[in-house]
C-alpha positions in Angstrom: -5.6 6.2 48.2 -7.0 2.7 47.4 -3.5 1.5 46.6 -2.3 2.6 50.1 -5.2 0.7 51.8 -4.6 -2.4 49.8 -0.9 -2.2 50.4 -1.5 -1.9 54.2 -3.8 -4.9 54.1 -1.2 -7.0 52.3 1.5 -5.9 54.8 -0.8 -6.9 57.7 -1.5 -10.3 56.2 2.1 -11.0 55.5 3.1 -10.0 59.0 0.4 -12.2 60.5 1.5 -15.2 58.4 5.1 -14.6 59.4 4.3 -14.4 63.0 2.2 -17.7 62.8 5.2 -19.4 61.2 7.5 -18.2 64.0 5.0 -19.3 66.6 4.8 -22.8 65.0 8.6 -23.1 65.0 8.8 -22.1 68.6 6.1 -24.6 69.6 7.8 -27.4 67.7 11.1 -26.5 69.4 9.4 -26.8 72.8 9.6 -23.1 73.6 6.8 -20.9 75.0 4.1 -19.8 72.6 1.1 -17.5 72.6 -1.3 -20.2 71.5 -4.1 -21.5 73.7 -3.4 -24.4 76.0 -4.7 -27.6 74.7 -6.9 -29.9 76.8 -5.0 -32.9 78.1 -5.9 -36.3 76.6 -8.4 -38.4 78.6 -7.9 -42.1 78.8 -11.1 -43.9 77.7 -12.4 -47.1 79.2 -14.4 -49.8 77.4 -17.9 -50.8 78.3 -17.8 -54.6 78.9 -21.3 -55.1 77.6 -21.5 -53.2 74.3 -17.8 -52.3 73.8 -18.3 -48.5 73.6 -15.4 -46.4 74.8 -16.4 -43.8 77.5 -14.6 -41.3 79.6 -14.4 -42.5 83.2 -15.7 -39.2 84.5 -18.9 -39.5 82.5 -19.5 -43.2 82.8 -21.8 -45.2 85.1 -19.9 -47.6 87.3 -20.2 -50.9 89.2 -17.6 -51.9 91.8 -17.0 -55.7 92.0 -14.3 -57.8 93.6 -12.5 -57.7 90.3 -12.4 -53.9 90.2 -14.5 -51.1 88.8 -16.5 -51.6 85.6 -17.5 -48.5 83.5 -20.7 -48.3 81.4 -22.0 -46.0 78.7 -25.7 -46.3 79.8 -28.0 -47.6 82.5 -29.1 -50.4 80.1 -25.6 -51.7 79.8 -25.1 -51.5 83.6 -28.3 -53.4 84.2 -27.4 -56.1 81.7 -24.0 -56.5 83.4 -25.6 -56.8 86.8 -28.1 -59.4 85.6 -25.3 -61.5 84.0 -23.2 -61.3 87.2 -25.9 -62.8 89.4 
Protein backbone atom coordinates (compact mmCIF):
# COMPACT_ATOMS: atom_id res chain seq x y z
CA UNK A 1 0.00 0.00 0.00
CA UNK A 2 2.71 2.49 0.98
CA UNK A 3 4.74 1.51 -2.10
CA UNK A 4 1.78 2.31 -4.35
CA UNK A 5 1.36 5.76 -2.76
CA UNK A 6 5.07 6.54 -3.05
CA UNK A 7 5.13 5.30 -6.65
CA UNK A 8 2.15 7.54 -7.47
CA UNK A 9 3.88 10.55 -5.92
CA UNK A 10 7.08 9.86 -7.89
CA UNK A 11 5.11 9.52 -11.13
CA UNK A 12 3.36 12.84 -10.48
CA UNK A 13 6.65 14.61 -9.75
CA UNK A 14 8.29 13.20 -12.89
CA UNK A 15 5.28 14.16 -15.01
CA UNK A 16 5.30 17.70 -13.61
CA UNK A 17 9.04 18.09 -14.22
CA UNK A 18 8.60 16.81 -17.78
CA UNK A 19 5.77 19.25 -18.45
CA UNK A 20 7.78 22.18 -17.10
CA UNK A 21 10.66 21.19 -19.39
CA UNK A 22 8.36 21.10 -22.42
CA UNK A 23 6.81 24.44 -21.39
CA UNK A 24 10.28 26.02 -21.19
CA UNK A 25 11.23 24.68 -24.61
CA UNK A 26 8.02 26.08 -26.12
CA UNK A 27 8.60 29.46 -24.50
CA UNK A 28 12.17 29.60 -25.81
CA UNK A 29 10.94 28.70 -29.28
CA UNK A 30 8.44 31.57 -29.18
CA UNK A 31 5.35 29.39 -29.01
CA UNK A 32 2.41 29.77 -26.72
CA UNK A 33 2.78 28.70 -23.12
CA UNK A 34 0.66 28.33 -20.04
CA UNK A 35 2.94 30.52 -17.92
CA UNK A 36 1.80 33.82 -16.47
CA UNK A 37 2.28 36.93 -18.59
CA UNK A 38 5.24 38.95 -17.39
CA UNK A 39 5.02 42.66 -16.68
CA UNK A 40 6.51 44.78 -19.44
CA UNK A 41 9.72 46.64 -18.63
CA UNK A 42 9.39 50.24 -17.52
CA UNK A 43 11.93 52.78 -18.74
CA UNK A 44 13.35 54.65 -15.76
CA UNK A 45 14.34 58.31 -15.75
CA UNK A 46 17.10 59.90 -13.70
CA UNK A 47 16.48 62.55 -11.06
CA UNK A 48 18.73 65.51 -12.06
CA UNK A 49 19.40 66.49 -8.43
CA UNK A 50 20.36 63.28 -6.64
CA UNK A 51 20.73 60.86 -9.57
CA UNK A 52 18.15 58.34 -8.36
CA UNK A 53 16.33 56.41 -11.08
CA UNK A 54 12.53 56.60 -10.84
CA UNK A 55 9.59 55.33 -12.86
CA UNK A 56 7.96 58.24 -14.71
CA UNK A 57 4.51 57.22 -13.48
CA UNK A 58 5.57 57.55 -9.83
CA UNK A 59 7.83 60.60 -10.15
CA UNK A 60 7.18 64.23 -9.35
CA UNK A 61 7.67 66.48 -12.37
CA UNK A 62 8.59 70.00 -13.40
CA UNK A 63 7.99 71.21 -16.96
CA UNK A 64 10.52 73.71 -18.28
CA UNK A 65 11.35 75.07 -21.71
CA UNK A 66 13.97 72.30 -21.98
CA UNK A 67 11.41 69.55 -21.32
CA UNK A 68 10.02 67.60 -18.41
CA UNK A 69 12.24 66.81 -15.43
CA UNK A 70 11.42 63.90 -13.10
CA UNK A 71 12.17 63.79 -9.36
CA UNK A 72 12.16 61.12 -6.66
CA UNK A 73 11.00 63.43 -3.86
CA UNK A 74 9.60 66.85 -3.10
CA UNK A 75 12.99 67.82 -1.62
CA UNK A 76 14.77 67.16 -4.94
CA UNK A 77 12.09 69.04 -6.87
CA UNK A 78 12.38 72.04 -4.52
CA UNK A 79 16.17 72.02 -4.82
CA UNK A 80 15.90 71.99 -8.61
CA UNK A 81 13.41 74.86 -8.61
CA UNK A 82 15.63 76.96 -6.31
CA UNK A 83 18.68 76.36 -8.53
CA UNK A 84 16.74 77.27 -11.68
CA UNK A 85 15.76 80.72 -10.43
